[in-house]
C-alpha positions in Angstrom: 0.1 -0.1 0.1 1.5 3.3 -1.0 0.6 6.8 0.7 0.4 10.1 -0.9 2.9 12.6 0.3 -0.3 14.5 1.8 -0.8 11.4 4.0 3.1 11.2 5.3 4.1 12.5 8.4 7.0 14.6 8.9 8.8 12.1 10.2 8.9 10.1 7.4 9.6 12.6 5.4 12.8 12.1 3.2 13.5 15.3 3.2 13.6 15.7 6.7 16.2 12.7 6.9 17.8 14.4 4.0 18.5 17.5 5.6 19.6 15.3 8.8 22.2 13.4 6.9 23.6 16.4 4.9 24.2 17.8 8.3 25.9 14.9 9.6 27.9 14.8 6.5 29.1 18.4 6.6 29.7 18.4 10.5 32.0 15.0 9.7 33.7 16.4 6.9 34.4 19.8 8.8 35.8 17.4 11.8 38.1 15.6 9.3 35.6 12.5 9.9 35.6 10.0 7.0 32.4 8.3 6.8 31.6 5.1 5.2 28.8 5.2 2.5 25.7 5.2 3.8 26.9 6.2 7.8 25.5 9.9 7.6 21.7 8.5 6.5 22.2 5.6 9.3 23.1 8.4 11.8 20.1 10.8 10.8 17.5 7.7 10.6 18.7 7.0 14.0 18.9 11.1 15.1 15.2 11.3 13.7 13.8 8.2 16.1 15.7 9.4 19.4 14.2 12.9 19.1 10.7 11.2 18.2 11.2 9.0 21.2 12.4 11.4 23.3 9.5 13.7 22.4 7.3 10.7 23.1 8.2 10.1 26.3 8.6 13.7 27.3 4.6 14.0 26.4 3.9 10.5 28.5 5.9 12.4 31.7 3.8 15.8 31.2 0.6 13.8 30.9 1.2 11.9 34.1 1.9 14.9 35.8 -0.9 16.8 35.0 -3.7 17.1 37.2 -6.2 17.8 34.8 -8.3 15.6 32.6 -7.4 15.0 28.9 -9.4 17.0 27.4 
């Protein structure tokens, strides 16, 4: 099943992951680190997944500390 671009979330966006991969590759180049082929893309995917997971944990903690009902 394929989804049209309007139905895809920002997390699954190739643009977001590509921008992160470019930033990682540029930072590695500036630091003089040579990354193997595909490493920047893997690091970018892992970073996006980490940010999403930490965000979901933050929301869960925030909701558990909230005193009012979920509206």
